Residue frames as a rotation matrix with the C-alpha (Angstrom) as fourth column:
MET 1
0.560 0.829 0.000 0.00
0.829 -0.560 0.000 0.00
0.000 0.000 -1.000 0.00
LYS 2
0.284 -0.518 -0.807 2.99
0.309 -0.747 0.588 2.30
-0.908 -0.416 -0.052 0.30
TRP 3
-0.465 -0.594 0.656 3.84
0.787 0.063 0.614 2.25
-0.407 0.802 0.438 -3.41
PRO 4
0.333 0.593 0.734 1.16
0.853 -0.521 0.034 4.74
0.403 0.614 -0.679 -4.59
VAL 5
0.942 0.000 -0.335 2.27
0.193 -0.817 0.543 7.32
-0.274 -0.576 -0.770 -2.02
LEU 6
0.043 -0.998 -0.034 5.91
0.305 -0.020 0.952 6.75
-0.952 -0.051 0.303 -2.90
GLY 7
-0.171 -0.050 0.984 4.99
0.982 0.071 0.175 7.19
-0.079 0.996 0.037 -6.56
VAL 8
0.806 0.518 0.288 3.50
0.528 -0.848 0.048 10.61
0.269 0.113 -0.956 -5.87
TRP 9
0.739 -0.592 -0.321 6.53
-0.082 -0.552 0.830 11.73
-0.669 -0.587 -0.456 -3.88
GLY 10
-0.101 -0.811 0.576 8.78
0.654 0.383 0.653 10.30
-0.750 0.443 0.492 -6.60
ILE 11
0.256 0.272 0.927 7.12
0.920 -0.363 -0.147 12.47
0.297 0.891 -0.344 -9.22
ILE 12
0.986 0.160 0.055 7.36
0.132 -0.931 0.341 15.56
0.106 -0.329 -0.938 -7.04
PHE 13
0.477 -0.876 -0.075 10.98
0.053 -0.057 0.997 14.87
-0.878 -0.479 0.019 -6.10
GLY 14
-0.068 -0.512 0.856 11.89
0.894 0.350 0.280 14.17
-0.443 0.784 0.434 -9.71
LEU 15
0.544 0.344 0.765 10.38
0.687 -0.706 -0.172 17.41
0.481 0.620 -0.620 -10.96
SER 16
0.984 -0.171 -0.050 11.96
-0.099 -0.761 0.641 19.35
-0.147 -0.626 -0.766 -8.13
ALA 17
0.286 -0.936 0.205 15.35
0.411 0.313 0.856 17.75
-0.866 -0.161 0.474 -8.77
ILE 18
0.042 -0.224 0.974 15.24
0.995 -0.076 -0.060 18.85
0.088 0.972 0.219 -12.39
LEU 19
0.800 0.310 0.514 14.31
0.289 -0.950 0.123 22.35
0.526 0.050 -0.849 -11.30
ALA 20
0.834 -0.538 -0.122 17.07
-0.026 -0.258 0.966 22.30
-0.551 -0.802 -0.229 -8.71
GLY 21
0.071 -0.838 0.541 19.58
0.791 0.378 0.481 21.23
-0.608 0.393 0.690 -11.36
CYS 22
0.237 0.070 0.969 18.54
0.818 -0.553 -0.160 24.05
0.524 0.830 -0.188 -13.63
GLY 23
0.952 0.184 0.245 18.69
0.032 -0.855 0.518 26.52
0.305 -0.485 -0.820 -10.79
SER 24
0.630 -0.763 -0.144 22.17
0.420 0.178 0.890 25.40
-0.654 -0.621 0.433 -9.75
GLN 25
0.051 -0.623 0.781 23.58
0.991 -0.064 -0.116 26.70
0.123 0.780 0.614 -13.02
GLN 26
0.415 0.130 0.901 22.63
0.167 -0.984 0.065 30.22
0.894 0.124 -0.430 -11.97
SER 27
-0.089 -0.564 -0.821 25.29
0.911 0.287 -0.296 30.61
0.403 -0.774 0.488 -9.29
TYR 28
-0.822 -0.275 0.498 24.67
0.143 -0.947 -0.288 34.31
0.551 -0.166 0.818 -8.94
ALA 29
0.108 0.946 0.305 21.14
-0.323 -0.257 0.911 33.88
0.940 -0.197 0.278 -7.50
PRO 30
-0.560 -0.283 0.779 20.85
-0.814 0.011 -0.581 33.64
0.156 -0.959 -0.237 -3.68
PRO 31
-0.967 0.157 -0.201 19.55
0.180 0.979 -0.098 30.37
0.182 -0.131 -0.975 -2.13
GLN 32
-0.541 0.817 -0.200 16.39
0.112 -0.166 -0.980 32.06
-0.833 -0.553 -0.001 -0.89
ALA 33
-0.164 0.457 -0.874 15.43
-0.882 -0.464 -0.077 33.06
-0.441 0.758 0.480 -4.43
ASP 34
-0.743 -0.146 -0.653 15.98
-0.485 0.790 0.376 29.49
0.461 0.596 -0.658 -5.64
TYR 35
-0.910 0.407 -0.075 13.76
0.342 0.638 -0.690 28.17
-0.233 -0.654 -0.720 -2.87
LYS 36
-0.277 0.850 -0.448 10.93
-0.234 -0.512 -0.827 30.59
-0.932 -0.124 0.341 -3.62
GLU 37
-0.262 0.128 -0.956 11.15
-0.962 -0.113 0.248 29.93
-0.077 0.985 0.153 -7.32
MET 38
-0.914 -0.114 -0.390 11.15
-0.165 0.981 0.099 26.18
0.372 0.155 -0.915 -6.74
LYS 39
-0.728 0.683 -0.054 8.13
0.282 0.227 -0.932 26.44
-0.624 -0.694 -0.358 -4.44
THR 40
-0.128 0.687 -0.715 6.22
-0.642 -0.607 -0.468 28.49
-0.756 0.400 0.519 -7.01
MET 41
-0.462 -0.109 -0.880 7.02
-0.843 0.364 0.397 26.02
0.277 0.925 -0.260 -9.77
VAL 42
-0.986 0.115 -0.119 5.96
0.147 0.939 -0.311 23.05
0.076 -0.324 -0.943 -7.65
VAL 43
-0.430 0.876 -0.217 2.65
0.031 -0.226 -0.974 24.76
-0.902 -0.426 0.070 -6.89
ASP 44
-0.093 0.374 -0.923 2.09
-0.901 -0.425 -0.081 25.56
-0.423 0.824 0.376 -10.56
ILE 45
-0.752 -0.245 -0.612 2.88
-0.529 0.778 0.339 21.99
0.393 0.579 -0.714 -11.58
LEU 46
-0.909 0.416 -0.033 0.53
0.344 0.702 -0.623 20.48
-0.236 -0.578 -0.781 -9.02
LYS 47
-0.241 0.857 -0.455 -2.24
-0.191 -0.502 -0.844 22.86
-0.952 -0.117 0.284 -10.06
SER 48
-0.458 0.023 -0.889 -1.90
-0.879 -0.158 0.449 22.03
-0.130 0.987 0.092 -13.73
ASP 49
0.651 0.757 -0.054 -4.00
-0.748 0.628 -0.216 19.31
-0.130 0.181 0.975 -15.37
GLU 50
0.343 -0.603 -0.720 -0.85
-0.336 0.637 -0.694 17.44
0.877 0.480 0.016 -16.37
GLY 51
-0.669 -0.625 0.402 0.36
-0.569 0.083 -0.818 17.42
0.478 -0.776 -0.411 -12.76
LYS 52
-0.053 0.745 0.665 -2.97
-0.911 0.237 -0.338 16.14
-0.409 -0.624 0.666 -11.47
LYS 53
0.781 0.360 -0.511 -3.06
-0.578 0.726 -0.372 13.42
0.237 0.586 0.775 -14.11
ALA 54
-0.088 -0.901 -0.426 0.50
-0.369 0.426 -0.826 12.36
0.925 0.084 -0.370 -13.26
VAL 55
-0.666 -0.106 0.738 -0.37
-0.746 0.073 -0.662 12.11
0.016 -0.992 -0.127 -9.57
GLU 56
0.361 0.888 0.284 -3.51
-0.843 0.441 -0.309 10.07
-0.400 -0.128 0.908 -10.33
ASP 57
0.623 -0.192 -0.758 -1.58
-0.464 0.690 -0.556 7.72
0.630 0.698 0.340 -12.64
ALA 58
-0.497 -0.868 0.008 1.06
-0.471 0.261 -0.843 7.18
0.729 -0.423 -0.538 -9.96
MET 59
-0.418 0.426 0.803 -1.63
-0.845 0.142 -0.516 6.38
-0.334 -0.894 0.300 -7.40
LYS 60
0.645 0.748 -0.156 -3.30
-0.746 0.571 -0.344 3.89
-0.168 0.338 0.926 -9.75
GLN 61
0.206 -0.632 -0.747 -0.13
-0.576 0.539 -0.615 2.03
0.791 0.557 -0.253 -10.71
GLY 62
0.765 0.162 0.623 0.80
-0.642 0.270 0.717 1.00
-0.052 -0.949 0.311 -7.16
GLY 63
0.717 -0.560 0.415 4.04
0.387 0.815 0.431 -0.69
-0.580 -0.149 0.801 -8.16
GLY 64
0.648 -0.564 0.512 7.29
0.543 -0.130 -0.830 -0.39
0.534 0.816 0.222 -10.01
SER 65
-0.240 -0.837 -0.492 10.40
0.970 -0.219 -0.102 1.50
-0.022 -0.502 0.865 -9.14
THR 66
0.820 0.568 -0.074 9.70
0.571 -0.820 0.043 5.02
-0.036 -0.077 -0.996 -7.94
GLY 67
0.232 -0.819 -0.524 13.32
0.209 -0.484 0.850 6.02
-0.950 -0.307 0.059 -8.09
GLY 68
0.867 0.003 0.498 15.31
0.497 -0.054 -0.866 7.02
0.024 0.999 -0.048 -11.12
PRO 69
-0.050 -0.955 0.292 18.38
0.866 -0.188 -0.464 8.86
0.498 0.230 0.836 -12.31
SER 70
0.068 0.105 0.992 17.04
-0.118 -0.987 0.112 12.14
0.991 -0.125 -0.055 -10.93
MET 71
0.922 0.318 0.221 16.56
-0.259 0.081 0.963 10.65
0.288 -0.945 0.157 -7.47
GLN 72
0.660 -0.726 -0.193 19.99
0.751 0.629 0.202 9.04
-0.025 -0.279 0.960 -7.50
MET 73
-0.181 -0.771 0.611 21.74
0.735 -0.519 -0.437 12.26
0.654 0.370 0.660 -8.59
MET 74
0.605 0.498 0.621 19.99
0.004 -0.782 0.623 14.35
0.796 -0.374 -0.476 -5.96
SER 75
-0.564 -0.826 0.015 22.22
0.074 -0.069 -0.995 15.64
0.822 -0.560 0.100 -3.21
ALA 76
-0.388 0.387 -0.836 21.28
0.912 0.290 -0.289 15.71
0.131 -0.875 -0.466 0.46
GLN 77
-0.804 0.054 -0.592 20.95
0.156 -0.942 -0.298 19.49
-0.574 -0.332 0.749 0.41
ALA 78
-0.797 0.534 -0.281 18.63
-0.494 -0.311 0.812 19.38
0.346 0.786 0.512 -2.59
ALA 79
-0.432 0.650 -0.626 16.53
0.477 0.753 0.453 16.67
0.765 -0.103 -0.635 -0.94
ASP 80
-0.506 0.216 -0.835 16.12
0.797 -0.253 -0.548 18.74
-0.329 -0.943 -0.044 2.22
GLN 81
-0.884 0.158 -0.440 15.22
-0.258 -0.949 0.178 21.75
-0.389 0.271 0.880 0.12
ILE 82
-0.675 0.654 -0.342 12.60
-0.234 0.249 0.940 19.76
0.700 0.714 -0.015 -1.75
ARG 83
-0.397 0.525 -0.753 11.10
0.812 0.584 -0.021 18.33
0.429 -0.620 -0.657 1.43
THR 84
-0.640 0.120 -0.759 10.83
0.467 -0.724 -0.508 21.80
-0.610 -0.680 0.407 2.95
ALA 85
-0.884 0.297 -0.361 9.31
-0.461 -0.672 0.579 23.21
-0.071 0.678 0.731 -0.23
VAL 86
-0.553 0.702 -0.448 6.75
0.114 0.597 0.794 20.42
0.825 0.388 -0.410 -0.51
LYS 87
-0.429 0.376 -0.821 5.82
0.901 0.238 -0.362 20.71
0.059 -0.896 -0.441 3.18
ASP 88
-0.719 0.121 -0.685 5.39
0.134 -0.942 -0.306 24.46
-0.683 -0.312 0.661 3.01
THR 89
-0.865 0.406 -0.295 3.44
-0.421 -0.265 0.868 24.14
0.274 0.875 0.400 -0.21
ILE 90
-0.467 0.710 -0.527 1.00
0.445 0.704 0.554 21.58
0.764 0.024 -0.645 1.13
THR 91
-0.233 0.345 -0.909 0.46
0.964 -0.045 -0.264 23.42
-0.132 -0.937 -0.322 4.41
SER 92
-0.980 -0.157 -0.120 0.11
0.140 -0.981 0.137 26.86
-0.139 0.117 0.983 2.83
GLU 93
-0.263 0.935 -0.236 -3.27
0.015 -0.241 -0.970 28.62
-0.965 -0.259 0.049 2.77
GLU 94
-0.194 0.158 -0.968 -3.05
-0.909 -0.400 0.117 29.09
-0.368 0.903 0.221 -1.01
TYR 95
-0.723 -0.174 -0.669 -2.76
-0.507 0.791 0.342 25.35
0.470 0.586 -0.660 -1.63
LYS 96
-0.828 0.434 0.355 -5.38
-0.133 0.463 -0.876 24.40
-0.545 -0.773 -0.326 0.98
LYS 97
0.144 0.933 -0.329 -8.25
-0.640 -0.166 -0.750 25.13
-0.755 0.319 0.573 -1.38
GLU 98
-0.041 -0.236 -0.971 -6.51
-0.950 0.310 -0.035 23.23
0.310 0.921 -0.237 -4.15
ILE 99
-0.955 -0.298 -0.009 -6.17
-0.273 0.885 -0.377 20.16
0.120 -0.357 -0.926 -1.91
GLU 100
-0.439 0.870 0.225 -9.86
-0.200 0.150 -0.968 20.36
-0.876 -0.470 0.108 -1.01
LYS 101
0.275 0.523 -0.807 -10.71
-0.894 -0.170 -0.414 20.53
-0.354 0.835 0.421 -4.70
ILE 102
-0.444 -0.523 -0.727 -8.54
-0.750 0.661 -0.017 17.52
0.490 0.538 -0.686 -5.51
MET 103
-0.974 0.023 0.224 -9.97
-0.133 0.743 -0.656 15.47
-0.181 -0.669 -0.721 -2.65
THR 104
-0.112 0.992 -0.051 -13.51
-0.638 -0.111 -0.762 16.01
-0.762 -0.053 0.645 -3.95
ASP 105
-0.097 0.018 -0.995 -12.68
-0.909 0.405 0.096 13.74
0.405 0.914 -0.023 -6.87
PRO 106
0.729 0.472 0.496 -14.14
-0.659 0.681 0.319 10.33
-0.187 -0.559 0.808 -5.87
GLN 107
0.853 -0.426 -0.300 -11.53
0.184 0.785 -0.592 8.33
0.488 0.450 0.748 -7.76
PHE 108
-0.087 -0.940 0.331 -8.58
-0.137 -0.318 -0.938 10.24
0.987 -0.127 -0.101 -6.31
ALA 109
0.008 0.150 0.989 -10.05
-0.965 -0.257 0.047 10.27
0.261 -0.955 0.142 -2.79
GLY 110
0.917 0.377 0.130 -10.65
-0.397 0.894 0.207 6.52
-0.039 -0.242 0.970 -2.93
ASP 111
0.585 -0.771 -0.254 -7.14
0.336 0.515 -0.789 5.74
0.739 0.376 0.560 -4.15
PHE 112
-0.216 -0.672 0.708 -5.62
-0.437 -0.582 -0.686 8.07
0.873 -0.458 -0.168 -1.57
ALA 113
0.364 0.434 0.824 -7.63
-0.930 0.123 0.346 6.49
0.049 -0.893 0.448 1.25
LYS 114
0.986 -0.032 -0.164 -6.53
0.020 0.997 -0.076 3.00
0.166 0.071 0.984 0.18
ALA 115
0.280 -0.959 0.037 -2.91
0.151 0.006 -0.988 4.14
0.948 0.283 0.147 0.04
ILE 116
-0.508 -0.505 0.698 -2.86
-0.524 -0.462 -0.716 5.46
0.684 -0.729 -0.030 3.62
SER 117
0.555 0.832 0.024 -5.31
-0.522 0.326 0.788 2.98
0.648 -0.450 0.615 5.19
SER 118
0.497 -0.405 -0.767 -2.60
0.569 0.820 -0.064 0.69
0.655 -0.405 0.638 6.58
GLN 119
-0.629 -0.764 0.142 -0.57
0.425 -0.491 -0.760 3.58
0.651 -0.418 0.634 8.02
ASP 120
-0.300 0.608 0.736 -3.71
-0.644 -0.698 0.314 5.20
0.704 -0.380 0.601 9.42
LYS 121
0.711 0.574 -0.405 -4.79
-0.150 0.687 0.711 1.95
0.687 -0.445 0.575 11.07
GLN 122
0.082 -0.780 -0.620 -1.35
0.773 0.442 -0.454 1.46
0.629 -0.442 0.640 12.61
LEU 123
-0.711 -0.320 0.626 -1.38
-0.025 -0.879 -0.477 5.03
0.703 -0.355 0.617 13.92
HIS 124
0.185 0.869 0.459 -4.76
-0.701 -0.210 0.682 4.51
0.689 -0.448 0.570 15.58
MET 125
0.674 0.023 -0.739 -3.58
0.316 0.895 0.315 1.27
0.668 -0.446 0.596 17.18
GLN 126
-0.397 -0.890 -0.222 -0.61
0.688 -0.128 -0.714 3.09
0.607 -0.437 0.664 18.67
LEU 127
-0.599 0.216 0.771 -2.74
-0.387 -0.921 -0.043 5.99
0.701 -0.324 0.636 19.89
ILE 128
0.498 0.851 -0.165 -5.23
-0.285 0.340 0.896 3.69
0.819 -0.399 0.412 21.62
LYS 129
0.401 -0.425 -0.811 -2.42
0.761 0.648 0.037 2.40
0.510 -0.632 0.584 23.84
ASP 130
-0.618 -0.650 0.442 -1.35
0.337 -0.727 -0.598 5.94
0.710 -0.220 0.669 24.77
PRO 131
-0.333 0.512 -0.792 -2.74
0.930 0.042 -0.365 7.01
-0.154 -0.858 -0.490 28.21
THR 132
-0.739 0.030 -0.673 -2.84
0.024 -0.997 -0.071 10.66
-0.673 -0.069 0.737 27.17
TYR 133
-0.841 0.445 -0.308 -4.87
-0.387 -0.097 0.917 9.82
0.378 0.890 0.254 24.07
GLN 134
-0.487 0.673 -0.556 -7.20
0.666 0.698 0.261 7.61
0.564 -0.244 -0.789 26.12
LYS 135
-0.453 0.292 -0.843 -7.83
0.702 -0.467 -0.539 10.42
-0.550 -0.835 0.007 28.61
ALA 136
-0.857 0.110 -0.504 -8.48
-0.329 -0.869 0.370 12.89
-0.397 0.482 0.781 25.81
VAL 137
-0.711 0.625 -0.322 -11.02
-0.072 0.392 0.917 10.56
0.700 0.675 -0.233 24.19
SER 138
-0.398 0.552 -0.733 -12.67
0.890 0.427 -0.161 9.95
0.224 -0.716 -0.661 27.56
ASP 139
-0.634 0.129 -0.763 -12.97
0.302 -0.867 -0.397 13.68
-0.712 -0.482 0.510 28.20
ILE 140
-0.880 0.315 -0.355 -14.51
-0.468 -0.453 0.759 14.17
0.079 0.834 0.547 24.78
MET 141
-0.559 0.690 -0.460 -17.06
0.317 0.690 0.651 11.40
0.766 0.218 -0.605 25.35
LYS 142
-0.298 0.418 -0.858 -18.01
0.951 0.052 -0.305 12.90
-0.083 -0.907 -0.413 28.74
SER 143
-0.987 -0.107 -0.121 -18.46
0.099 -0.993 0.072 16.42
-0.128 0.059 0.990 27.41
PRO 144
-0.289 0.947 -0.142 -22.00
0.004 -0.147 -0.989 17.88
-0.957 -0.287 0.039 27.52
GLU 145
-0.072 0.243 -0.967 -21.99
-0.923 -0.384 -0.028 18.47
-0.378 0.891 0.252 23.78
MET 146
-0.771 -0.277 -0.573 -21.17
-0.509 0.808 0.295 14.83
0.381 0.519 -0.765 23.06
MET 147
-0.858 0.507 0.084 -23.77
0.282 0.602 -0.747 13.57
-0.429 -0.617 -0.659 25.54
LYS 148
-0.085 0.854 -0.514 -26.42
-0.383 -0.504 -0.774 15.78
-0.920 0.130 0.370 23.96
MET 149
-0.301 -0.089 -0.949 -25.46
-0.953 0.054 0.298 14.50
0.024 0.995 -0.101 20.53
PHE 150
-0.972 -0.066 -0.226 -25.85
-0.064 0.998 -0.019 10.89
0.227 -0.004 -0.974 21.68
LEU 151
-0.580 0.813 -0.052 -29.21
0.232 0.103 -0.967 11.64
-0.781 -0.573 -0.248 23.30
ASP 152
-0.003 0.558 -0.830 -30.45
-0.752 -0.548 -0.366 13.33
-0.659 0.623 0.421 20.14
LEU 153
-0.632 -0.307 -0.712 -29.27
-0.730 0.546 0.412 10.34
0.262 0.779 -0.569 18.15
THR 154
-0.962 0.266 0.053 -31.26
0.218 0.875 -0.432 7.91
-0.161 -0.404 -0.900 20.31
LYS 155
-0.261 0.919 -0.294 -34.42
-0.055 -0.318 -0.946 9.91
-0.964 -0.231 0.133 19.60
THR 156
-0.443 0.055 -0.895 -34.18
-0.865 -0.289 0.410 9.53
-0.236 0.956 0.176 15.84
PRO 157
0.638 0.760 0.125 -36.44
-0.682 0.633 -0.367 6.96
-0.357 0.149 0.922 14.11
GLU 158
0.479 -0.512 -0.713 -33.49
-0.501 0.508 -0.701 5.42
0.721 0.693 -0.013 12.30
TYR 159
-0.599 -0.744 0.298 -31.64
-0.653 0.237 -0.720 4.70
0.464 -0.625 -0.627 15.56
ARG 160
-0.205 0.597 0.776 -34.72
-0.803 0.351 -0.482 3.19
-0.560 -0.722 0.407 17.21
LYS 161
0.773 0.483 -0.412 -35.43
-0.635 0.587 -0.502 1.05
0.000 0.650 0.760 14.18
GLN 162
0.083 -0.840 -0.537 -31.87
-0.478 0.439 -0.760 -0.22
0.874 0.320 -0.365 14.15
SER 163
-0.647 -0.292 0.705 -32.01
-0.760 0.174 -0.626 -0.91
0.060 -0.941 -0.334 17.90
MET 164
0.306 0.843 0.443 -35.20
-0.773 0.491 -0.402 -2.96
-0.556 -0.219 0.802 17.47
THR 165
0.707 -0.100 -0.700 -33.60
-0.526 0.588 -0.615 -4.92
0.474 0.802 0.363 14.65
VAL 166
-0.388 -0.920 -0.062 -30.57
-0.558 0.288 -0.779 -5.72
0.734 -0.267 -0.624 16.81
MET 167
-0.474 0.276 0.836 -32.79
-0.811 0.234 -0.536 -6.80
-0.344 -0.932 0.113 19.72
GLN 168
0.641 0.765 -0.058 -34.90
-0.711 0.563 -0.422 -9.05
-0.290 0.312 0.905 17.49
GLU 169
0.417 -0.575 -0.704 -31.83
-0.443 0.548 -0.710 -10.70
0.794 0.608 -0.026 16.04
ALA 170
-0.625 -0.676 0.390 -30.39
-0.649 0.173 -0.740 -11.20
0.433 -0.716 -0.547 19.53
MET 171
-0.101 0.678 0.728 -33.62
-0.860 0.308 -0.407 -12.78
-0.500 -0.667 0.552 20.80
GLN 172
0.757 0.354 -0.549 -33.42
-0.616 0.666 -0.420 -15.37
0.217 0.656 0.723 18.05
ASN 173
-0.242 -0.910 -0.335 -30.17
-0.522 0.413 -0.746 -16.64
0.818 -0.006 -0.575 19.53
PRO 174
0.544 0.521 -0.658 -30.88
0.205 0.678 0.706 -19.59
0.814 -0.519 0.262 21.92
MET 175
-0.262 -0.721 -0.641 -27.92
0.866 0.117 -0.486 -18.77
0.426 -0.683 0.593 24.16
PHE 176
-0.878 -0.021 0.479 -29.06
-0.089 -0.975 -0.206 -15.19
0.471 -0.223 0.853 24.53
LYS 177
0.127 0.991 0.049 -32.59
-0.402 0.007 0.916 -16.36
0.907 -0.136 0.399 25.38
MET 178
0.373 -0.041 -0.927 -31.26
0.653 0.721 0.231 -18.60
0.659 -0.691 0.296 28.15
GLN 179
-0.693 -0.694 -0.196 -29.22
0.648 -0.480 -0.592 -15.76
0.317 -0.537 0.782 29.62
VAL 180
-0.627 0.537 0.563 -32.23
-0.427 -0.843 0.328 -13.44
0.651 -0.035 0.758 29.59
MET 181
0.416 0.824 -0.384 -34.48
-0.119 0.468 0.876 -16.05
0.901 -0.319 0.293 31.25
SER 182
0.035 -0.491 -0.871 -31.89
0.867 0.448 -0.217 -16.74
0.496 -0.748 0.441 33.94
LEU 183
-0.898 -0.377 0.226 -31.55
0.256 -0.866 -0.430 -13.02
0.358 -0.329 0.874 34.62
LEU 184
-0.246 0.895 0.373 -35.32
-0.536 -0.446 0.717 -12.59
0.808 -0.024 0.589 34.87
GLN 185
0.466 0.391 -0.793 -35.63
0.348 0.744 0.571 -15.51
0.813 -0.543 0.211 37.30
THR 186
-0.428 -0.709 -0.561 -32.95
0.836 -0.076 -0.543 -14.00
0.343 -0.702 0.625 39.51
VAL 187
-0.866 0.137 0.480 -34.67
-0.177 -0.984 -0.039 -10.62
0.467 -0.119 0.876 39.54
VAL 188
0.136 0.990 -0.034 -38.09
-0.387 0.084 0.918 -12.13
0.912 -0.112 0.394 40.35
THR 189
0.277 -0.094 -0.956 -36.63
0.694 0.708 0.131 -14.20
0.665 -0.700 0.261 43.20
GLN 190
-0.737 -0.634 -0.234 -34.92
0.629 -0.518 -0.580 -11.18
0.246 -0.575 0.781 44.70
GLU 191
-0.691 0.534 0.487 -38.08
-0.416 -0.845 0.336 -9.09
0.591 0.030 0.806 44.46
LEU 192
0.311 0.898 -0.312 -40.41
-0.240 0.392 0.888 -11.68
0.919 -0.201 0.338 46.01
GLN 193
-0.144 -0.428 -0.892 -38.20
0.669 0.623 -0.407 -12.80
0.729 -0.655 0.197 48.89
PRO 194
-0.971 -0.231 0.061 -38.33
0.112 -0.666 -0.738 -9.57
0.211 -0.709 0.672 50.96
LYS 195
-0.354 0.915 0.194 -42.11
-0.753 -0.402 0.521 -9.35
0.555 0.038 0.831 50.54
VAL 196
0.278 0.434 -0.857 -42.66
0.097 0.875 0.475 -12.87
0.956 -0.215 0.201 51.95
GLU 197
-0.490 -0.543 -0.682 -40.53
0.735 0.162 -0.658 -12.19
0.468 -0.824 0.320 55.02
LYS 198
-0.940 0.163 0.301 -42.28
-0.255 -0.919 -0.300 -8.90
0.228 -0.359 0.905 55.64
GLY 199
-0.028 0.990 -0.140 -45.71
-0.611 0.094 0.786 -10.52
0.791 0.108 0.603 55.43
GLY 200
0.112 -0.003 -0.994 -44.71
0.506 0.861 0.054 -13.24
0.855 -0.509 0.098 57.93
GLY 201
-0.852 -0.476 -0.218 -43.58
0.440 -0.425 -0.791 -10.62
0.284 -0.770 0.571 60.42
LYS 202
-0.624 0.700 0.348 -46.92
-0.672 -0.708 0.217 -8.90
0.399 -0.099 0.912 60.23
GLY 203
0.233 0.722 -0.652 -48.71
-0.205 0.692 0.692 -12.18
0.951 -0.028 0.309 60.85
GLY 204
-0.288 -0.428 -0.857 -46.65
0.727 0.484 -0.487 -12.83
0.623 -0.763 0.172 63.99
GLN 205
-0.987 -0.057 0.150 -47.42
-0.038 -0.826 -0.563 -9.41
0.156 -0.561 0.813 65.29
GLY 206
-0.234 0.972 0.027 -51.13
-0.708 -0.189 0.680 -10.01
0.666 0.140 0.732 64.72
GLY 207
0.202 0.259 -0.944 -51.02
0.295 0.904 0.311 -13.31
0.934 -0.341 0.106 66.63
GLY 208
-0.700 -0.527 -0.483 -49.29
0.624 -0.122 -0.772 -11.64
0.348 -0.841 0.414 69.55
GLY 209
-0.821 0.442 0.362 -51.97
-0.480 -0.877 -0.019 -8.97
0.309 -0.189 0.932 69.63
GLU 210
0.146 0.912 -0.384 -54.72
-0.420 0.408 0.811 -11.58
0.896 0.043 0.442 69.80
GLY 211
-0.096 -0.257 -0.962 -52.97
0.665 0.702 -0.254 -13.34
0.741 -0.664 0.104 72.72
LYS 212
-0.960 -0.280 -0.029 -52.77
0.219 -0.678 -0.702 -10.10
0.177 -0.680 0.712 74.62
GLY 213
-0.473 0.853 0.220 -56.42
-0.698 -0.515 0.498 -9.43
0.538 0.082 0.839 74.03
GLU 214
0.270 0.570 -0.776 -57.49
0.016 0.803 0.596 -12.86
0.963 -0.174 0.208 75.30
GLY 215
-0.445 -0.515 -0.732 -55.32
0.740 0.248 -0.625 -12.55
0.504 -0.820 0.271 78.44
LYS 216
-0.961 0.104 0.258 -56.82
-0.198 -0.905 -0.376 -9.20
0.194 -0.412 0.890 79.22
GLY 217
-0.117 0.989 -0.095 -60.36
-0.630 0.000 0.777 -10.53
0.768 0.151 0.623 78.81
GLU 218
0.177 0.143 -0.974 -59.80
0.442 0.872 0.209 -13.45
0.879 -0.467 0.091 81.19
GLY 219
-0.790 -0.517 -0.328 -58.29
0.533 -0.317 -0.784 -11.12
0.301 -0.795 0.527 83.81
GLU 220
-0.735 0.579 0.353 -61.35
-0.589 -0.803 0.091 -8.91
0.337 -0.141 0.931 83.72
LYS 221
0.196 0.829 -0.524 -63.65
-0.299 0.560 0.773 -11.94
0.934 0.005 0.358 84.10
GLY 222
-0.179 -0.345 -0.922 -61.73
0.722 0.591 -0.361 -13.12
0.669 -0.729 0.143 87.20
LYS 223
-0.976 -0.205 0.080 -61.99
0.113 -0.777 -0.619 -9.71
0.189 -0.595 0.782 88.75
GLU 224
-0.334 0.929 0.158 -65.73
-0.726 -0.361 0.585 -9.59
0.601 0.081 0.796 88.22
GLY 225
0.234 0.388 -0.892 -66.13
0.182 0.883 0.432 -13.05
0.955 -0.264 0.136 89.87
GLY 226
-0.598 -0.539 -0.594 -64.18
0.687 0.038 -0.726 -11.89
0.414 -0.842 0.347 92.95
ASP 227
-0.895 0.306 0.326 -66.35
-0.378 -0.907 -0.187 -8.85
0.238 -0.290 0.927 93.34
SER 228
0.049 0.961 -0.271 -69.50
-0.530 0.255 0.809 -11.00
0.847 0.104 0.522 93.21
GLY 229
0.007 -0.121 -0.993 -68.16
0.587 0.804 -0.094 -13.34
0.810 -0.582 0.077 95.97
ASP 230
-0.909 -0.387 -0.156 -67.44
0.360 -0.536 -0.764 -10.43
0.211 -0.750 0.626 98.26
SER 231
-0.573 0.768 0.286 -70.97
-0.681 -0.640 0.356 -9.12
0.457 0.009 0.890 97.80
GLY 232
0.231 0.663 -0.712 -72.50
-0.107 0.745 0.659 -12.54
0.967 -0.076 0.243 98.75
GLU 233
-0.348 -0.432 -0.832 -70.51
0.751 0.403 -0.523 -12.82
0.561 -0.807 0.184 101.96
GLY 234
-0.979 -0.009 0.202 -71.54
-0.092 -0.870 -0.484 -9.37
0.180 -0.493 0.851 103.05
GLY 235
-0.196 0.981 0.016 -75.26
-0.689 -0.149 0.709 -10.23
0.697 0.128 0.705 102.63
GLY 236
0.158 0.232 -0.960 -74.99
0.312 0.910 0.272 -13.44
0.937 -0.342 0.071 104.73
SER 237
-0.713 -0.452 -0.536 -73.54
0.648 -0.133 -0.750 -11.65
0.268 -0.882 0.387 107.69
């Protein structure tokens, strides 16, 4: 997957090397002027239809040698100059709109995404293991804006329809059904157990109340009998 990207850089480096070779013949010009001229030429080449077509062809080929005589003859200083020029060109505000225009082409965007997919995946795998990245993602997920976005998403008909589809498919799985039934049985058992114990306690309290009532009634009857006996003895005397 690296060959298409290398092909693009090979074209850019090759063109820049030729320009650098032509510029080296003009020894009287200062290095800064050569750099600015090279940058302008690179921008013009990339904006031209021929430059775009060359980049697209390099992305489609995906193989072959990306080097050449120009790359082999390039000095270290020229290579650094080219890298700086390309970086400044791509990151410049003038070229930003041009990049956006190029990326709107479906064919180019698809080929570019395929070319960097492996590197992008590897980068994400490395970032996931980074504690700083994990904390940043966690903070983003906990932000009020993100929470509101998730809540709004759950209210959409498409999300609810998809959720129902997932639930229906899950319920068709026998293992999932068994897990759900076991969970429901556990919940029902836990909910009924406290109610049974509470009802038994009330029954015991009711029985105790009845015993107290009966004891009190018998005591009152005994007292009434004693009073009657005392009255009879007083009459006999």
